[in-house]
N, CA, C and O atoms as a Maestro MAE file, in Angstrom:
{
 s_m_m2io_version
 :::
 2.0.0
}

f_m_ct {
 s_m_title
 :::
 protein
 m_atom[320] {
  # First column is atom index #
  i_m_mmod_type
  r_m_x_coord
  r_m_y_coord
  r_m_z_coord
  i_m_residue_number
  s_m_chain_name
  s_m_pdb_residue_name
  s_m_pdb_atom_name
  i_m_atomic_number
  :::
  1 25 -20.873 -3.167 9.720 1 A "MET " " N  " 7
  2 3 -21.319 -3.950 8.576 1 A "MET " " CA " 6
  3 2 -20.766 -3.320 7.305 1 A "MET " " C  " 6
  4 15 -20.928 -2.122 7.070 1 A "MET " " O  " 8
  5 25 -20.120 -4.129 6.500 2 A "ASN " " N  " 7
  6 3 -19.510 -3.667 5.266 2 A "ASN " " CA " 6
  7 2 -20.062 -4.511 4.110 2 A "ASN " " C  " 6
  8 15 -19.663 -5.662 3.937 2 A "ASN " " O  " 8
  9 25 -20.965 -3.947 3.332 3 A "LEU " " N  " 7
  10 3 -21.644 -4.709 2.283 3 A "LEU " " CA " 6
  11 2 -20.701 -5.182 1.189 3 A "LEU " " C  " 6
  12 15 -20.842 -6.298 0.690 3 A "LEU " " O  " 8
  13 25 -19.738 -4.344 0.810 4 A "ILE " " N  " 7
  14 3 -18.788 -4.735 -0.239 4 A "ILE " " CA " 6
  15 2 -17.928 -5.897 0.250 4 A "ILE " " C  " 6
  16 15 -17.750 -6.887 -0.459 4 A "ILE " " O  " 8
  17 25 -17.398 -5.771 1.464 5 A "ARG " " N  " 7
  18 3 -16.585 -6.856 2.016 5 A "ARG " " CA " 6
  19 2 -17.387 -8.145 2.119 5 A "ARG " " C  " 6
  20 15 -16.882 -9.222 1.802 5 A "ARG " " O  " 8
  21 25 -18.634 -8.038 2.558 6 A "ASP " " N  " 7
  22 3 -19.474 -9.227 2.693 6 A "ASP " " CA " 6
  23 2 -19.730 -9.887 1.348 6 A "ASP " " C  " 6
  24 15 -19.773 -11.115 1.265 6 A "ASP " " O  " 8
  25 25 -19.900 -9.099 0.294 7 A "GLU " " N  " 7
  26 3 -20.069 -9.682 -1.046 7 A "GLU " " CA " 6
  27 2 -18.780 -10.347 -1.500 7 A "GLU " " C  " 6
  28 15 -18.810 -11.424 -2.096 7 A "GLU " " O  " 8
  29 25 -17.657 -9.717 -1.224 8 A "LEU " " N  " 7
  30 3 -16.364 -10.287 -1.616 8 A "LEU " " CA " 6
  31 2 -16.086 -11.617 -0.914 8 A "LEU " " C  " 6
  32 15 -15.425 -12.486 -1.483 8 A "LEU " " O  " 8
  33 25 -16.575 -11.783 0.297 9 A "LEU " " N  " 7
  34 3 -16.382 -13.040 1.018 9 A "LEU " " CA " 6
  35 2 -16.929 -14.226 0.237 9 A "LEU " " C  " 6
  36 15 -16.430 -15.344 0.363 9 A "LEU " " O  " 8
  37 25 -17.951 -13.981 -0.566 10 A "GLU " " N  " 7
  38 3 -18.555 -15.050 -1.363 10 A "GLU " " CA " 6
  39 2 -17.826 -15.280 -2.687 10 A "GLU " " C  " 6
  40 15 -18.063 -16.285 -3.356 10 A "GLU " " O  " 8
  41 25 -16.949 -14.366 -3.066 11 A "LEU " " N  " 7
  42 3 -16.280 -14.436 -4.366 11 A "LEU " " CA " 6
  43 2 -14.810 -14.855 -4.304 11 A "LEU " " C  " 6
  44 15 -14.266 -15.370 -5.281 11 A "LEU " " O  " 8
  45 25 -14.169 -14.633 -3.153 12 A "ILE " " N  " 7
  46 3 -12.721 -14.807 -3.017 12 A "ILE " " CA " 6
  47 2 -12.363 -16.201 -2.521 12 A "ILE " " C  " 6
  48 15 -13.041 -16.773 -1.668 12 A "ILE " " O  " 8
  49 25 -11.273 -16.732 -3.082 13 A "HIS " " N  " 7
  50 3 -10.651 -17.953 -2.574 13 A "HIS " " CA " 6
  51 2 -9.230 -17.597 -2.157 13 A "HIS " " C  " 6
  52 15 -8.473 -17.025 -2.942 13 A "HIS " " O  " 8
  53 25 -8.867 -17.935 -0.923 14 A "VAL " " N  " 7
  54 3 -7.530 -17.663 -0.408 14 A "VAL " " CA " 6
  55 2 -6.830 -19.001 -0.183 14 A "VAL " " C  " 6
  56 15 -7.090 -19.671 0.817 14 A "VAL " " O  " 8
  57 25 -5.937 -19.404 -1.111 15 A "PRO " " N  " 7
  58 3 -5.195 -20.651 -0.893 15 A "PRO " " CA " 6
  59 2 -4.208 -20.487 0.255 15 A "PRO " " C  " 6
  60 15 -3.525 -19.466 0.346 15 A "PRO " " O  " 8
  61 25 -4.126 -21.494 1.142 16 A "THR " " N  " 7
  62 3 -3.201 -21.421 2.273 16 A "THR " " CA " 6
  63 2 -2.403 -22.722 2.375 16 A "THR " " C  " 6
  64 15 -2.764 -23.741 1.787 16 A "THR " " O  " 8
  65 25 -1.311 -22.657 3.135 17 A "VAL " " N  " 7
  66 3 -0.429 -23.798 3.380 17 A "VAL " " CA " 6
  67 2 -0.490 -24.101 4.865 17 A "VAL " " C  " 6
  68 15 -0.571 -23.180 5.678 17 A "VAL " " O  " 8
  69 25 -0.452 -25.366 5.234 18 A "GLU " " N  " 7
  70 3 -0.595 -25.753 6.639 18 A "GLU " " CA " 6
  71 2 0.722 -25.736 7.419 18 A "GLU " " C  " 6
  72 15 0.692 -25.832 8.646 18 A "GLU " " O  " 8
  73 25 1.860 -25.618 6.765 19 A "GLN " " N  " 7
  74 3 3.144 -25.617 7.463 19 A "GLN " " CA " 6
  75 2 3.451 -24.240 8.033 19 A "GLN " " C  " 6
  76 15 2.917 -23.232 7.570 19 A "GLN " " O  " 8
  77 25 4.315 -24.205 9.043 20 A "SER " " N  " 7
  78 3 4.716 -22.940 9.654 20 A "SER " " CA " 6
  79 2 5.627 -22.159 8.724 20 A "SER " " C  " 6
  80 15 6.423 -22.738 7.985 20 A "SER " " O  " 8
  81 25 5.502 -20.844 8.767 21 A "GLY " " N  " 7
  82 3 6.360 -19.987 7.955 21 A "GLY " " CA " 6
  83 2 5.586 -18.804 7.417 21 A "GLY " " C  " 6
  84 15 4.411 -18.605 7.728 21 A "GLY " " O  " 8
  85 25 6.273 -18.026 6.605 22 A "THR " " N  " 7
  86 3 5.665 -16.876 5.938 22 A "THR " " CA " 6
  87 2 5.467 -17.238 4.476 22 A "THR " " C  " 6
  88 15 6.383 -17.743 3.827 22 A "THR " " O  " 8
  89 25 4.273 -16.982 3.958 23 A "TYR " " N  " 7
  90 3 3.928 -17.379 2.596 23 A "TYR " " CA " 6
  91 2 3.331 -16.215 1.817 23 A "TYR " " C  " 6
  92 15 2.673 -15.339 2.378 23 A "TYR " " O  " 8
  93 25 3.575 -16.230 0.520 24 A "ARG " " N  " 7
  94 3 2.982 -15.267 -0.403 24 A "ARG " " CA " 6
  95 2 2.166 -16.071 -1.409 24 A "ARG " " C  " 6
  96 15 2.660 -17.036 -1.993 24 A "ARG " " O  " 8
  97 25 0.919 -15.669 -1.605 25 A "THR " " N  " 7
  98 3 0.041 -16.388 -2.518 25 A "THR " " CA " 6
  99 2 -0.894 -15.421 -3.236 25 A "THR " " C  " 6
  100 15 -1.319 -14.424 -2.652 25 A "THR " " O  " 8
  101 25 -1.218 -15.703 -4.487 26 A "PRO " " N  " 7
  102 3 -2.210 -14.865 -5.167 26 A "PRO " " CA " 6
  103 2 -3.605 -15.133 -4.606 26 A "PRO " " C  " 6
  104 15 -3.914 -16.248 -4.185 26 A "PRO " " O  " 8
  105 25 -4.427 -14.111 -4.607 27 A "VAL " " N  " 7
  106 3 -5.825 -14.238 -4.211 27 A "VAL " " CA " 6
  107 2 -6.619 -14.410 -5.502 27 A "VAL " " C  " 6
  108 15 -6.482 -13.611 -6.428 27 A "VAL " " O  " 8
  109 25 -7.442 -15.444 -5.565 28 A "VAL " " N  " 7
  110 3 -8.125 -15.778 -6.814 28 A "VAL " " CA " 6
  111 2 -9.633 -15.887 -6.591 28 A "VAL " " C  " 6
  112 15 -10.088 -16.061 -5.460 28 A "VAL " " O  " 8
  113 25 -10.409 -15.783 -7.685 29 A "PRO " " N  " 7
  114 3 -11.855 -16.015 -7.553 29 A "PRO " " CA " 6
  115 2 -12.122 -17.493 -7.251 29 A "PRO " " C  " 6
  116 15 -11.340 -18.361 -7.639 29 A "PRO " " O  " 8
  117 25 -13.202 -17.767 -6.575 30 A "ARG " " N  " 7
  118 3 -13.593 -19.158 -6.318 30 A "ARG " " CA " 6
  119 2 -13.823 -19.878 -7.648 30 A "ARG " " C  " 6
  120 15 -14.275 -19.269 -8.618 30 A "ARG " " O  " 8
  121 25 -13.517 -21.147 -7.686 31 A "GLU " " N  " 7
  122 3 -13.628 -21.932 -8.919 31 A "GLU " " CA " 6
  123 2 -15.058 -22.083 -9.412 31 A "GLU " " C  " 6
  124 15 -15.284 -22.156 -10.620 31 A "GLU " " O  " 8
  125 25 -16.027 -22.131 -8.507 32 A "GLU " " N  " 7
  126 3 -17.413 -22.421 -8.900 32 A "GLU " " CA " 6
  127 2 -18.187 -21.197 -9.400 32 A "GLU " " C  " 6
  128 15 -19.375 -21.299 -9.706 32 A "GLU " " O  " 8
  129 25 -17.522 -20.049 -9.483 33 A "LEU " " N  " 7
  130 3 -18.217 -18.831 -9.934 33 A "LEU " " CA " 6
  131 2 -18.514 -18.876 -11.425 33 A "LEU " " C  " 6
  132 15 -17.745 -19.431 -12.210 33 A "LEU " " O  " 8
  133 25 -19.645 -18.281 -11.805 34 A "ASP " " N  " 7
  134 3 -19.948 -18.161 -13.233 34 A "ASP " " CA " 6
  135 2 -19.261 -16.901 -13.788 34 A "ASP " " C  " 6
  136 15 -18.624 -16.153 -13.046 34 A "ASP " " O  " 8
  137 25 -19.399 -16.688 -15.074 35 A "TYR " " N  " 7
  138 3 -18.712 -15.581 -15.745 35 A "TYR " " CA " 6
  139 2 -19.071 -14.225 -15.128 35 A "TYR " " C  " 6
  140 15 -18.191 -13.391 -14.913 35 A "TYR " " O  " 8
  141 25 -20.343 -14.005 -14.847 36 A "ASP " " N  " 7
  142 3 -20.768 -12.717 -14.278 36 A "ASP " " CA " 6
  143 2 -20.177 -12.492 -12.889 36 A "ASP " " C  " 6
  144 15 -19.800 -11.371 -12.546 36 A "ASP " " O  " 8
  145 25 -20.097 -13.549 -12.095 37 A "GLN " " N  " 7
  146 3 -19.527 -13.419 -10.757 37 A "GLN " " CA " 6
  147 2 -18.025 -13.140 -10.814 37 A "GLN " " C  " 6
  148 15 -17.511 -12.352 -10.020 37 A "GLN " " O  " 8
  149 25 -17.322 -13.778 -11.746 38 A "VAL " " N  " 7
  150 3 -15.888 -13.515 -11.912 38 A "VAL " " CA " 6
  151 2 -15.679 -12.071 -12.367 38 A "VAL " " C  " 6
  152 15 -14.762 -11.394 -11.903 38 A "VAL " " O  " 8
  153 25 -16.527 -11.612 -13.269 39 A "ASP " " N  " 7
  154 3 -16.456 -10.223 -13.711 39 A "ASP " " CA " 6
  155 2 -16.689 -9.279 -12.535 39 A "ASP " " C  " 6
  156 15 -16.003 -8.264 -12.414 39 A "ASP " " O  " 8
  157 25 -17.641 -9.598 -11.674 40 A "ARG " " N  " 7
  158 3 -17.918 -8.794 -10.481 40 A "ARG " " CA " 6
  159 2 -16.704 -8.793 -9.542 40 A "ARG " " C  " 6
  160 15 -16.344 -7.753 -8.989 40 A "ARG " " O  " 8
  161 25 -16.082 -9.950 -9.369 41 A "TYR " " N  " 7
  162 3 -14.869 -10.067 -8.552 41 A "TYR " " CA " 6
  163 2 -13.822 -9.056 -9.018 41 A "TYR " " C  " 6
  164 15 -13.282 -8.306 -8.205 41 A "TYR " " O  " 8
  165 25 -13.529 -9.031 -10.331 42 A "TRP " " N  " 7
  166 3 -12.484 -8.142 -10.845 42 A "TRP " " CA " 6
  167 2 -12.888 -6.672 -10.774 42 A "TRP " " C  " 6
  168 15 -12.032 -5.812 -10.565 42 A "TRP " " O  " 8
  169 25 -14.165 -6.370 -10.941 43 A "ARG " " N  " 7
  170 3 -14.610 -4.974 -10.790 43 A "ARG " " CA " 6
  171 2 -14.457 -4.508 -9.346 43 A "ARG " " C  " 6
  172 15 -13.986 -3.396 -9.103 43 A "ARG " " O  " 8
  173 25 -14.845 -5.337 -8.395 44 A "LEU " " N  " 7
  174 3 -14.689 -4.980 -6.988 44 A "LEU " " CA " 6
  175 2 -13.211 -4.894 -6.610 44 A "LEU " " C  " 6
  176 15 -12.815 -4.029 -5.829 44 A "LEU " " O  " 8
  177 25 -12.411 -5.783 -7.158 45 A "PHE " " N  " 7
  178 3 -10.963 -5.761 -6.926 45 A "PHE " " CA " 6
  179 2 -10.374 -4.405 -7.329 45 A "PHE " " C  " 6
  180 15 -9.556 -3.846 -6.599 45 A "PHE " " O  " 8
  181 25 -10.779 -3.881 -8.473 46 A "GLY " " N  " 7
  182 3 -10.254 -2.622 -8.969 46 A "GLY " " CA " 6
  183 2 -10.774 -1.393 -8.244 46 A "GLY " " C  " 6
  184 15 -10.057 -0.402 -8.112 46 A "GLY " " O  " 8
  185 25 -12.010 -1.447 -7.775 47 A "LYS " " N  " 7
  186 3 -12.629 -0.258 -7.189 47 A "LYS " " CA " 6
  187 2 -12.505 -0.152 -5.672 47 A "LYS " " C  " 6
  188 15 -12.538 0.954 -5.131 47 A "LYS " " O  " 8
  189 25 -12.364 -1.268 -4.983 48 A "TYR " " N  " 7
  190 3 -12.421 -1.263 -3.521 48 A "TYR " " CA " 6
  191 2 -11.254 -2.029 -2.893 48 A "TYR " " C  " 6
  192 15 -11.467 -3.078 -2.286 48 A "TYR " " O  " 8
  193 25 -10.037 -1.527 -3.030 49 A "PRO " " N  " 7
  194 3 -8.876 -2.272 -2.505 49 A "PRO " " CA " 6
  195 2 -8.911 -2.472 -0.989 49 A "PRO " " C  " 6
  196 15 -8.474 -3.515 -0.503 49 A "PRO " " O  " 8
  197 25 -9.413 -1.512 -0.243 50 A "ASN " " N  " 7
  198 3 -9.460 -1.672 1.223 50 A "ASN " " CA " 6
  199 2 -10.464 -2.745 1.628 50 A "ASN " " C  " 6
  200 15 -10.190 -3.542 2.525 50 A "ASN " " O  " 8
  201 25 -11.611 -2.771 0.981 51 A "ASP " " N  " 7
  202 3 -12.606 -3.797 1.276 51 A "ASP " " CA " 6
  203 2 -12.111 -5.168 0.844 51 A "ASP " " C  " 6
  204 15 -12.393 -6.173 1.497 51 A "ASP " " O  " 8
  205 25 -11.378 -5.205 -0.251 52 A "PHE " " N  " 7
  206 3 -10.811 -6.455 -0.740 52 A "PHE " " CA " 6
  207 2 -9.828 -7.006 0.296 52 A "PHE " " C  " 6
  208 15 -9.873 -8.193 0.622 52 A "PHE " " O  " 8
  209 25 -8.946 -6.158 0.812 53 A "ALA " " N  " 7
  210 3 -7.984 -6.585 1.830 53 A "ALA " " CA " 6
  211 2 -8.702 -7.033 3.105 53 A "ALA " " C  " 6
  212 15 -8.285 -8.003 3.738 53 A "ALA " " O  " 8
  213 25 -9.772 -6.342 3.483 54 A "ALA " " N  " 7
  214 3 -10.537 -6.720 4.669 54 A "ALA " " CA " 6
  215 2 -11.178 -8.102 4.484 54 A "ALA " " C  " 6
  216 15 -11.198 -8.904 5.418 54 A "ALA " " O  " 8
  217 25 -11.692 -8.378 3.304 55 A "ALA " " N  " 7
  218 3 -12.298 -9.685 3.025 55 A "ALA " " CA " 6
  219 2 -11.241 -10.786 3.056 55 A "ALA " " C  " 6
  220 15 -11.475 -11.863 3.605 55 A "ALA " " O  " 8
  221 25 -10.085 -10.514 2.470 56 A "VAL " " N  " 7
  222 3 -8.986 -11.490 2.476 56 A "VAL " " CA " 6
  223 2 -8.590 -11.804 3.916 56 A "VAL " " C  " 6
  224 15 -8.412 -12.968 4.276 56 A "VAL " " O  " 8
  225 25 -8.456 -10.780 4.727 57 A "ASN " " N  " 7
  226 3 -8.079 -10.973 6.131 57 A "ASN " " CA " 6
  227 2 -9.119 -11.808 6.863 57 A "ASN " " C  " 6
  228 15 -8.766 -12.693 7.642 57 A "ASN " " O  " 8
  229 25 -10.391 -11.539 6.621 58 A "LYS " " N  " 7
  230 3 -11.466 -12.278 7.296 58 A "LYS " " CA " 6
  231 2 -11.512 -13.749 6.849 58 A "LYS " " C  " 6
  232 15 -11.911 -14.615 7.627 58 A "LYS " " O  " 8
  233 25 -11.108 -14.034 5.612 59 A "LEU " " N  " 7
  234 3 -11.152 -15.400 5.092 59 A "LEU " " CA " 6
  235 2 -9.986 -16.272 5.548 59 A "LEU " " C  " 6
  236 15 -10.037 -17.493 5.398 59 A "LEU " " O  " 8
  237 25 -8.943 -15.671 6.100 60 A "LEU " " N  " 7
  238 3 -7.815 -16.485 6.561 60 A "LEU " " CA " 6
  239 2 -8.263 -17.414 7.683 60 A "LEU " " C  " 6
  240 15 -8.943 -16.979 8.613 60 A "LEU " " O  " 8
  241 25 -7.887 -18.688 7.604 61 A "PRO " " N  " 7
  242 3 -8.260 -19.629 8.667 61 A "PRO " " CA " 6
  243 2 -7.583 -19.275 9.995 61 A "PRO " " C  " 6
  244 15 -6.605 -18.529 10.024 61 A "PRO " " O  " 8
  245 25 -8.111 -19.816 11.077 62 A "LYS " " N  " 7
  246 3 -7.487 -19.618 12.395 62 A "LYS " " CA " 6
  247 2 -6.068 -20.168 12.343 62 A "LYS " " C  " 6
  248 15 -5.801 -21.185 11.703 62 A "LYS " " O  " 8
  249 25 -5.175 -19.483 13.024 63 A "GLY " " N  " 7
  250 3 -3.782 -19.901 13.029 63 A "GLY " " CA " 6
  251 2 -2.957 -19.214 11.953 63 A "GLY " " C  " 6
  252 15 -1.733 -19.335 11.937 63 A "GLY " " O  " 8
  253 25 -3.614 -18.500 11.062 64 A "LYS " " N  " 7
  254 3 -2.926 -17.741 10.013 64 A "LYS " " CA " 6
  255 2 -3.012 -16.262 10.369 64 A "LYS " " C  " 6
  256 15 -4.061 -15.782 10.799 64 A "LYS " " O  " 8
  257 25 -1.913 -15.546 10.188 65 A "THR " " N  " 7
  258 3 -1.858 -14.127 10.521 65 A "THR " " CA " 6
  259 2 -1.642 -13.307 9.266 65 A "THR " " C  " 6
  260 15 -0.689 -13.537 8.522 65 A "THR " " O  " 8
  261 25 -2.521 -12.358 9.033 66 A "PHE " " N  " 7
  262 3 -2.408 -11.440 7.902 66 A "PHE " " CA " 6
  263 2 -1.173 -10.576 8.104 66 A "PHE " " C  " 6
  264 15 -1.027 -9.944 9.150 66 A "PHE " " O  " 8
  265 25 -0.277 -10.538 7.112 67 A "VAL " " N  " 7
  266 3 0.921 -9.697 7.180 67 A "VAL " " CA " 6
  267 2 0.745 -8.497 6.265 67 A "VAL " " C  " 6
  268 15 0.902 -7.354 6.693 67 A "VAL " " O  " 8
  269 25 0.415 -8.761 4.991 68 A "ALA " " N  " 7
  270 3 0.270 -7.671 4.020 68 A "ALA " " CA " 6
  271 2 -0.533 -8.168 2.827 68 A "ALA " " C  " 6
  272 15 -0.597 -9.365 2.550 68 A "ALA " " O  " 8
  273 25 -1.138 -7.223 2.134 69 A "TYR " " N  " 7
  274 3 -1.822 -7.527 0.881 69 A "TYR " " CA " 6
  275 2 -1.367 -6.508 -0.147 69 A "TYR " " C  " 6
  276 15 -1.583 -5.309 0.024 69 A "TYR " " O  " 8
  277 25 -0.740 -6.980 -1.210 70 A "ASP " " N  " 7
  278 3 -0.261 -6.135 -2.302 70 A "ASP " " CA " 6
  279 2 -1.371 -6.069 -3.348 70 A "ASP " " C  " 6
  280 15 -1.517 -6.976 -4.168 70 A "ASP " " O  " 8
  281 25 -2.144 -4.998 -3.314 71 A "HIS " " N  " 7
  282 3 -3.288 -4.868 -4.209 71 A "HIS " " CA " 6
  283 2 -2.878 -4.782 -5.676 71 A "HIS " " C  " 6
  284 15 -3.568 -5.324 -6.539 71 A "HIS " " O  " 8
  285 25 -1.789 -4.123 -5.965 72 A "LEU " " N  " 7
  286 3 -1.375 -3.957 -7.361 72 A "LEU " " CA " 6
  287 2 -1.012 -5.285 -8.014 72 A "LEU " " C  " 6
  288 15 -1.244 -5.477 -9.208 72 A "LEU " " O  " 8
  289 25 -0.443 -6.201 -7.230 73 A "ASN " " N  " 7
  290 3 -0.067 -7.510 -7.760 73 A "ASN " " CA " 6
  291 2 -0.990 -8.631 -7.299 73 A "ASN " " C  " 6
  292 15 -0.812 -9.786 -7.685 73 A "ASN " " O  " 8
  293 25 -1.984 -8.288 -6.467 74 A "ASN " " N  " 7
  294 3 -2.957 -9.251 -5.949 74 A "ASN " " CA " 6
  295 2 -2.270 -10.409 -5.206 74 A "ASN " " C  " 6
  296 15 -2.592 -11.577 -5.425 74 A "ASN " " O  " 8
  297 25 -1.321 -10.064 -4.326 75 A "ILE " " N  " 7
  298 3 -0.564 -11.062 -3.574 75 A "ILE " " CA " 6
  299 2 -0.792 -10.862 -2.067 75 A "ILE " " C  " 6
  300 15 -0.616 -9.766 -1.536 75 A "ILE " " O  " 8
  301 25 -1.178 -11.923 -1.415 76 A "LEU " " N  " 7
  302 3 -1.357 -11.941 0.034 76 A "LEU " " CA " 6
  303 2 -0.095 -12.488 0.684 76 A "LEU " " C  " 6
  304 15 0.443 -13.498 0.231 76 A "LEU " " O  " 8
  305 25 0.381 -11.843 1.731 77 A "THR " " N  " 7
  306 3 1.465 -12.378 2.560 77 A "THR " " CA " 6
  307 2 0.865 -12.681 3.919 77 A "THR " " C  " 6
  308 15 0.230 -11.827 4.539 77 A "THR " " O  " 8
  309 25 1.076 -13.920 4.379 78 A "TYR " " N  " 7
  310 3 0.546 -14.329 5.681 78 A "TYR " " CA " 6
  311 2 1.540 -15.243 6.362 78 A "TYR " " C  " 6
  312 15 2.441 -15.791 5.726 78 A "TYR " " O  " 8
  313 25 1.365 -15.403 7.664 79 A "GLU " " N  " 7
  314 3 2.205 -16.307 8.454 79 A "GLU " " CA " 6
  315 2 1.353 -17.410 9.055 79 A "GLU " " C  " 6
  316 15 0.198 -17.202 9.425 79 A "GLU " " O  " 8
  317 25 1.956 -18.588 9.141 80 A "SER " " N  " 7
  318 3 1.289 -19.726 9.792 80 A "SER " " CA " 6
  319 2 1.920 -19.971 11.143 80 A "SER " " C  " 6
  320 15 1.510 -20.884 11.859 80 A "SER " " O  " 8
  :::
 }
 m_bond[319] {
  # First column is bond index #
  i_m_from
  i_m_to
  i_m_order
  :::
  1 1 2 1
  2 2 3 1
  3 3 4 2
  4 3 5 1
  5 5 6 1
  6 6 7 1
  7 7 8 2
  8 7 9 1
  9 9 10 1
  10 10 11 1
  11 11 12 2
  12 11 13 1
  13 13 14 1
  14 14 15 1
  15 15 16 2
  16 15 17 1
  17 17 18 1
  18 18 19 1
  19 19 20 2
  20 19 21 1
  21 21 22 1
  22 22 23 1
  23 23 24 2
  24 23 25 1
  25 25 26 1
  26 26 27 1
  27 27 28 2
  28 27 29 1
  29 29 30 1
  30 30 31 1
  31 31 32 2
  32 31 33 1
  33 33 34 1
  34 34 35 1
  35 35 36 2
  36 35 37 1
  37 37 38 1
  38 38 39 1
  39 39 40 2
  40 39 41 1
  41 41 42 1
  42 42 43 1
  43 43 44 2
  44 43 45 1
  45 45 46 1
  46 46 47 1
  47 47 48 2
  48 47 49 1
  49 49 50 1
  50 50 51 1
  51 51 52 2
  52 51 53 1
  53 53 54 1
  54 54 55 1
  55 55 56 2
  56 55 57 1
  57 57 58 1
  58 58 59 1
  59 59 60 2
  60 59 61 1
  61 61 62 1
  62 62 63 1
  63 63 64 2
  64 63 65 1
  65 65 66 1
  66 66 67 1
  67 67 68 2
  68 67 69 1
  69 69 70 1
  70 70 71 1
  71 71 72 2
  72 71 73 1
  73 73 74 1
  74 74 75 1
  75 75 76 2
  76 75 77 1
  77 77 78 1
  78 78 79 1
  79 79 80 2
  80 79 81 1
  81 81 82 1
  82 82 83 1
  83 83 84 2
  84 83 85 1
  85 85 86 1
  86 86 87 1
  87 87 88 2
  88 87 89 1
  89 89 90 1
  90 90 91 1
  91 91 92 2
  92 91 93 1
  93 93 94 1
  94 94 95 1
  95 95 96 2
  96 95 97 1
  97 97 98 1
  98 98 99 1
  99 99 100 2
  100 99 101 1
  101 101 102 1
  102 102 103 1
  103 103 104 2
  104 103 105 1
  105 105 106 1
  106 106 107 1
  107 107 108 2
  108 107 109 1
  109 109 110 1
  110 110 111 1
  111 111 112 2
  112 111 113 1
  113 113 114 1
  114 114 115 1
  115 115 116 2
  116 115 117 1
  117 117 118 1
  118 118 119 1
  119 119 120 2
  120 119 121 1
  121 121 122 1
  122 122 123 1
  123 123 124 2
  124 123 125 1
  125 125 126 1
  126 126 127 1
  127 127 128 2
  128 127 129 1
  129 129 130 1
  130 130 131 1
  131 131 132 2
  132 131 133 1
  133 133 134 1
  134 134 135 1
  135 135 136 2
  136 135 137 1
  137 137 138 1
  138 138 139 1
  139 139 140 2
  140 139 141 1
  141 141 142 1
  142 142 143 1
  143 143 144 2
  144 143 145 1
  145 145 146 1
  146 146 147 1
  147 147 148 2
  148 147 149 1
  149 149 150 1
  150 150 151 1
  151 151 152 2
  152 151 153 1
  153 153 154 1
  154 154 155 1
  155 155 156 2
  156 155 157 1
  157 157 158 1
  158 158 159 1
  159 159 160 2
  160 159 161 1
  161 161 162 1
  162 162 163 1
  163 163 164 2
  164 163 165 1
  165 165 166 1
  166 166 167 1
  167 167 168 2
  168 167 169 1
  169 169 170 1
  170 170 171 1
  171 171 172 2
  172 171 173 1
  173 173 174 1
  174 174 175 1
  175 175 176 2
  176 175 177 1
  177 177 178 1
  178 178 179 1
  179 179 180 2
  180 179 181 1
  181 181 182 1
  182 182 183 1
  183 183 184 2
  184 183 185 1
  185 185 186 1
  186 186 187 1
  187 187 188 2
  188 187 189 1
  189 189 190 1
  190 190 191 1
  191 191 192 2
  192 191 193 1
  193 193 194 1
  194 194 195 1
  195 195 196 2
  196 195 197 1
  197 197 198 1
  198 198 199 1
  199 199 200 2
  200 199 201 1
  201 201 202 1
  202 202 203 1
  203 203 204 2
  204 203 205 1
  205 205 206 1
  206 206 207 1
  207 207 208 2
  208 207 209 1
  209 209 210 1
  210 210 211 1
  211 211 212 2
  212 211 213 1
  213 213 214 1
  214 214 215 1
  215 215 216 2
  216 215 217 1
  217 217 218 1
  218 218 219 1
  219 219 220 2
  220 219 221 1
  221 221 222 1
  222 222 223 1
  223 223 224 2
  224 223 225 1
  225 225 226 1
  226 226 227 1
  227 227 228 2
  228 227 229 1
  229 229 230 1
  230 230 231 1
  231 231 232 2
  232 231 233 1
  233 233 234 1
  234 234 235 1
  235 235 236 2
  236 235 237 1
  237 237 238 1
  238 238 239 1
  239 239 240 2
  240 239 241 1
  241 241 242 1
  242 242 243 1
  243 243 244 2
  244 243 245 1
  245 245 246 1
  246 246 247 1
  247 247 248 2
  248 247 249 1
  249 249 250 1
  250 250 251 1
  251 251 252 2
  252 251 253 1
  253 253 254 1
  254 254 255 1
  255 255 256 2
  256 255 257 1
  257 257 258 1
  258 258 259 1
  259 259 260 2
  260 259 261 1
  261 261 262 1
  262 262 263 1
  263 263 264 2
  264 263 265 1
  265 265 266 1
  266 266 267 1
  267 267 268 2
  268 267 269 1
  269 269 270 1
  270 270 271 1
  271 271 272 2
  272 271 273 1
  273 273 274 1
  274 274 275 1
  275 275 276 2
  276 275 277 1
  277 277 278 1
  278 278 279 1
  279 279 280 2
  280 279 281 1
  281 281 282 1
  282 282 283 1
  283 283 284 2
  284 283 285 1
  285 285 286 1
  286 286 287 1
  287 287 288 2
  288 287 289 1
  289 289 290 1
  290 290 291 1
  291 291 292 2
  292 291 293 1
  293 293 294 1
  294 294 295 1
  295 295 296 2
  296 295 297 1
  297 297 298 1
  298 298 299 1
  299 299 300 2
  300 299 301 1
  301 301 302 1
  302 302 303 1
  303 303 304 2
  304 303 305 1
  305 305 306 1
  306 306 307 1
  307 307 308 2
  308 307 309 1
  309 309 310 1
  310 310 311 1
  311 311 312 2
  312 311 313 1
  313 313 314 1
  314 314 315 1
  315 315 316 2
  316 315 317 1
  317 317 318 1
  318 318 319 1
  319 319 320 2
  :::
 }
}
């Protein structure tokens, strides 16, 4: 059980593409978050890069494979 990762699951939105291939996409806060939640997203992003990557990996839909997460640029690379 990872409390930070579990909290991040509620804050992160991972845009994906349905076509086959390798894709790079920014990881962004969910649109429906209020100001405090967005602020929390960015604080967790800065302090817990491993938990952030774990949450991103868990949020990928079935059929998508986690390749890499560039924490400094906030870019996810995945394959469909």
